[in-house]
C-alpha positions in Angstrom: -9.8 13.6 4.2 -6.2 13.0 3.7 -4.2 13.2 0.6 -0.9 11.4 -0.6 0.9 10.5 -3.6 2.4 7.4 -5.1 5.9 7.6 -6.6 7.5 5.0 -8.8 11.0 6.3 -7.8 13.7 5.0 -9.8 17.6 5.2 -9.5 17.7 7.3 -13.0 14.7 9.5 -11.8 14.3 12.4 -9.4 16.1 11.9 -6.1 13.4 10.3 -3.9 14.7 12.4 -0.9 13.9 15.6 -2.7 10.5 14.4 -3.8 9.7 13.4 -0.2 10.8 16.9 1.2 8.8 18.4 -1.6 5.6 16.4 -0.7 5.7 17.2 3.1 6.5 20.9 2.5 3.1 21.1 0.3 0.9 19.6 3.2 0.4 16.1 1.8 -0.1 13.5 4.4 1.5 10.5 2.9 3.9 9.0 0.3 3.6 5.6 -1.2 6.0 3.3 -3.0 5.1 0.3 -5.3 6.8 -2.9 -5.3 8.4 -5.3 -7.9 11.4 -7.5 -7.2 12.3 -8.1 -10.9 10.7 -8.4 -14.2 10.8 -12.0 -15.9 12.3 -11.8 -19.3 9.8 -14.1 -20.6 6.2 -13.5 -19.6 2.5 -13.9 -20.7 1.2 -11.6 -17.9 0.4 -7.8 -18.9 0.5 -5.1 -16.6 -3.3 -3.7 -16.1 -1.9 -0.2 -16.3 0.0 -0.7 -19.6 3.2 -1.9 -20.5 4.9 1.4 -20.5 5.0 1.1 -16.8 7.2 -1.9 -17.0 10.3 0.3 -17.1 9.4 1.6 -13.8 8.8 -1.9 -12.3 12.2 -2.8 -13.6 14.1 0.1 -12.2 12.0 0.7 -9.1 13.5 0.7 -5.6 13.0 -1.7 -2.8 9.8 0.0 -1.2 11.1 -0.8 2.4 14.5 0.8 2.1 13.1 3.6 0.0 10.5 4.2 2.6 13.2 4.3 5.4 15.2 7.1 3.6 11.9 9.1 3.1 11.2 8.7 6.9 14.8 9.8 7.7 14.3 13.1 5.5 10.9 14.0 6.6 9.0 14.7 10.3 5.4 14.1 9.6 5.0 12.3 6.3 3.3 8.9 6.6 4.8 6.3 4.5 3.2 3.2 2.7 3.6 0.5 0.4 1.3 0.6 -2.6 1.4 -2.4 -2.7 3.6 -4.7 -0.9 3.4 -8.1 -2.9 3.2 -9.9 0.4 2.9 -13.4 -1.0 6.5 -13.0 -2.4 7.9 -12.3 1.3 8.7 -14.3 4.3 6.2 -13.3 6.9 8.5 -13.3 9.8 11.2 -11.5 7.9 8.5 -9.0 6.7 7.1 -8.6 10.3 10.6 -7.6 11.4 11.1 -5.1 8.7 7.9 -3.4 9.1 7.9 -3.2 12.7 11.6 -1.8 12.5 10.4 0.8 10.0 7.5 1.8 12.1 9.7 2.4 15.3 12.4 4.4 13.5 9.7 6.3 11.8 7.8 7.1 14.9 4.8 5.2 13.9 4.2 6.4 10.6 3.9 3.1 8.6 0.9 2.2 6.3 1.1 -1.4 4.9 -0.8 -1.9 1.8 -0.9 -5.3 0.5 -1.6 -7.1 -2.7 -1.2 -10.6 -4.3 0.1 -9.3 -7.5 -0.8 -9.6 -11.1 2.6 -10.9 -12.6 2.3 -14.7 -12.7 5.8 -15.0 -13.7 7.2 -12.9 -10.9 5.4 -14.6 -8.2 6.2 -18.1 -9.5 10.0 -17.2 -9.5 9.4 -16.6 -5.5 7.7 -20.1 -5.5 4.1 -18.8 -5.3 1.5 -20.8 -7.2 -0.4 -18.0 -8.8 -3.6 -19.9 -8.4 -3.2 -20.0 -4.6 -1.8 -16.4 -4.1 -4.9 -15.1 -2.6 -4.8 -17.8 0.1 -1.2 -17.4 0.7 -1.8 -13.4 1.1 -4.5 -14.3 3.9 -2.2 -16.6 5.8 0.7 -14.2 5.7 -1.2 -11.0 6.7 -2.7 -12.9 9.7 0.7 -14.5 10.4 2.5 -11.0 10.3 -0.2 -9.2 12.5 0.1 -12.2 15.2 3.7 -11.6 15.4 3.1 -7.9 16.1 0.6 -8.4 18.5 1.6 -11.6 20.6 4.4 -11.8 23.0 4.9 -15.6 21.7 3.3 -16.1 18.4 2.6 -19.2 16.3 0.9 -20.1 13.2 -0.3 -23.4 11.8 -1.7 -22.9 8.0 -1.6 -24.5 4.8 1.1 -22.1 3.6 2.6 -20.5 6.8 3.7 -22.7 9.9 6.0 -21.9 12.6 6.3 -22.9 16.1 6.2 -20.3 19.1 8.5 -17.4 18.5 9.2 -14.1 20.0 10.0 -11.2 17.9 11.1 -7.5 18.9 10.7 -4.6 18.3 6.9 -4.3 18.3 5.4 -1.7 16.1 4.9 1.7 17.6 1.2 2.0 16.3 -1.4 -0.2 18.1 -2.6 -2.7 17.9 -0.3 -2.6 14.6 0.3 -0.5 11.5 -2.7 -0.6 9.4 -3.1 -3.3 6.6 -4.9 -2.0 3.7 -6.0 -4.7 1.1 -5.7 -3.6 -2.4 -7.5 -4.5 -5.5 -11.0 -4.3 -7.1 -11.7 -7.9 -8.1 -14.7 -9.8 -7.3 -13.4 -11.2 -4.0 -11.6 -8.1 -2.7 -14.4 -6.9 -0.2 -14.5 -10.3 1.6 -10.8 -10.2 2.0 -11.0 -6.5 3.4 -13.9 -7.4 5.8 -12.3 -10.7 7.1 -8.7 -9.4 7.7 -7.9 -6.0 6.5 -7.8 -2.7 8.3 -9.0 -1.0 5.1 -9.6 -1.1 1.4 -6.9 0.2 -1.1 -8.8 0.3 -4.5 -7.7 2.2 -7.6 -10.1 4.8 -8.7 -13.0 3.2 -10.6 -16.8 4.2 -11.5 -18.3 1.6 -9.0 -16.1 2.3 -6.0 -18.5 4.4 -4.0 -21.5 2.0 -4.7 -19.4 -1.0 -3.4 -18.3 0.4 -0.3 -21.8 -0.4 1.6 -21.5 -3.9 0.6 -17.9 -3.9 2.2 -19.2 -2.7 5.5 -22.1 -5.2 5.4 -19.7 -7.9 5.2 -17.5 -6.3 7.8 -20.8 -6.0 10.1 -21.5 -9.9 9.5 -18.4 -10.8 11.2 -18.7 -8.2 14.2 -16.6 -5.4 12.7 -17.3 -1.8 12.4 -17.2 0.4 9.0 -13.7 0.1 7.4 -11.8 3.2 5.8 -11.1 3.6 2.3 -8.0 4.8 0.7 -8.6 5.6 -3.0 -5.5 5.2 -5.4 -4.7 6.6 -8.7 -7.1 9.5 -8.2 -7.2 11.6 -11.4 -5.6 15.0 -11.3 -8.8 17.0 -11.4 -11.0 19.0 -8.8 -14.0 16.9 -9.9 -12.6 13.7 -9.1 -11.3 15.0 -5.6 -15.0 16.5 -4.8 -16.6 13.2 -5.7 -14.8 11.4 -2.8 -14.3 14.6 -0.5 -18.1 14.9 -0.5 -19.0 11.2 -0.3 -20.5 10.2 3.1 -18.8 6.9 2.5 -15.9 6.6 4.8 -13.2 7.6 2.1 -10.1 8.4 4.4 -7.6 9.1 1.8 -7.0 10.0 -1.8 -3.7 9.3 -3.4 -2.3 10.6 -6.6 0.3 9.1 -9.0 3.2 11.6 -9.1 5.8 11.5 -11.9 9.3 11.1 -11.1 11.3 11.2 -14.0 11.9 15.0 -14.5 12.2 17.4 -11.4 10.4 20.4 -13.3 7.6 18.1 -14.2 7.3 16.6 -10.6 7.4 20.3 -9.2 4.6 21.4 -11.6 2.4 18.5 -11.0 2.9 18.5 -7.3 2.0 22.2 -7.2 -1.2 21.7 -9.2 -2.2 18.8 -6.9 -1.6 21.0 -4.0 -3.9 23.8 -5.4 -6.7 21.2 -6.1 -6.6 19.6 -2.7 -6.3 22.8 -0.5 -10.1 23.2 -0.3 -10.4 19.9 1.8 -7.2 19.5 3.6 
């Protein structure tokens, strides 16, 4: 099993380049960045992880520029979005960005995607919150088609373009893995239908839901799909639970603080000790 960290990196926090080097030096496999383009001043939506996280959402870097900096300063570290709010992106532009990042990083990109929880944020991007899951599906399918076809076209309800050519193509074949985030009632169907894996937050029912996900995948002619568990607790018992499960857990990702260098170092060293047994 592999281990990564998610960092809510901000301009007033610890230097992201330093964090990336520290993570790689301790043997972690990957580093993920979240995404919010802005914080609406007036909103009814509330962050599922607590309102204290909204300061990080406000000040956080653009994930793709941040990951490009991480890739330039490391050699092996995989770089991922956790998650890219894909309904808020133009799919042709995003396909170009991710392919470029995959080429420049030597094939290290993991594209974690989600539809988002902040309804006011997505509405400011012209996305109807009630249609966000359907929009996400079409944009994922459009992007992967652009990556894999010499000439790509798409004719959906939300995404339409006539045949286009786009290069560079990603280094990874057939394309960078697209992990579908979320834990809601419809997420397993989404993963089985068009994802390359599941990216849920840690929760008690996670392991019990994996057989259902793989059953849905098998019904459409796909094999078992890997799982990357996000926000894993910082304790050996939680890691052991996933490491010893015969359920296709590919990766555990820990949230890493990034406001204070001393705290970041302490937490990273403690996590490195916890996971050393299973690395």
